[in-house]
N, C-alpha and C positions, 0 to 999 in steps of 0.2 A: 632542353631543345622547344622550339617555341612554334607551332606551324597555325600558318593560316590561310582558311581560304576565302576567295573569291577577292582578291586581294584589288581587281578592277574596279570593285565601288568602294575604295578604301577614303577615307578626306585626307585633306590636309597634312594635320596636326596625327594621324597613325601613323603615315608614311613618314614623317616627320621621326616618329617614335623611334619607328623601324629601320630608319637610315643611321639613328646615334646609338641604339644598339649591334648593328654589325659591322659599324666603324670602329665600335671598342675594342682597342687591340689588345686591353689588359684583360679582357673575358674572353683568353683563348678556348674555354670548356663550352660557349655558347653556339649549337647550331641552329640556324632560321633556316625554316622551311614556308615559302609560299605559294602558296597554285592562283591561276586564274585565267579565265576567258580567253585567248589572245586573240581572238577574232571581235570581242569590245574592248580592247586597248588601244586605243590610236596613237600617233607620234607627238600629239602635243597633250596628252593624257597625263594627270601626277603621277601615275606609276610608270610609263615608260621614261619621263623627264627622272625618277628617283633611281631605274633603272640605269640609264646612261649616265648617272652621275657616282653611282656603284662603280659602274665599268671604268670610266676615267679617273677615278681613285684606286686601283687595280685592288679592288675588297673579291676575292677570292668567291665566284658563282659558279654553279652547277647549274647549266640550265637541261630541261626535259622537256620535249614535245610530245604532248602524245596526240598520234593523229586517231581519224579514225578507220575503220576498218571493213575492210573487202565484204561484198556482199557473200562470198563463198565464207565467209569467218565469223559472217554473223551468221549461217546457216550452220556450220560448227558447233557455234556457241550456244544455239539454243537447241540442238538434236543432241548436245551432250548435256544439256540440262535437265531437256524433259526425256531422255533415254531413249531417244527414236531413232530409227536410222537415219541416212540424210538426206535422201531421196525424198522421204514421207514429212520431211520439214520447210521444204522447198517453199511451197506456198505461204507458211505463215513467214517464214523470212524474208519473203518476198514484200512482204506490208511492211514486216518491221522496219526494212532497211529502206523503206520506200517514207516511212515518215521519220526517223532517224538520221539516217544517211551515215549511216556506220558509227556513229558515236556512242562505243561502248557504255558510256554511264547514261546515254539515254536510252539505249537498246536494254539493260538491263531494269531502271524502271518503267520501260513500258511492260514487260514480261510482268513486272509483280504487279503490275494496275492492272492487266488481263487477267492476272489471277485472281484479283482482289474484286474484279467485276462478274468473276464466272464466264468473262470469253475465251479462259485457258482454263480448262479441268481436263482430271481423270475419267475418262468414263468403265466404271465396276464391270458393265455389259460384254463392253468390248475389247476391255485389259488395254486400251489405250488413251493415250493425249488426244485430245479435241480441240477446235478453235472453231468459233462465229466467224468466219472471215469475213462476212457482208457485216457483221456488230464493229469489226474492229474498221 
């Protein structure tokens, strides 16, 4: 198994190596997993050309598109993460959704960043999670 991330930034030689590996019919135990940001790949990009070439040669591929989640799902994710009722996390989730457009990776990274910067914190006095909406 070989997993490579951010293929949209791969150079031509790297993509040629990937192509040779996945087209090698004698290596049936090889699994390649590649990920890329679809919005950063155009029709004329090297990666698009490789994908088109592999499809034309009928190399078996499975595409999984990860889409943004809905605003309500961001709220559920945040509420579940900090163990609070959904109606109490709505103000935070509205801010997070606005900043991340529902991209799950960005949501989790932003929550971690808010925690690291003490903008999201647990208050022992009130026994609940709190956040500074203005600072966020």
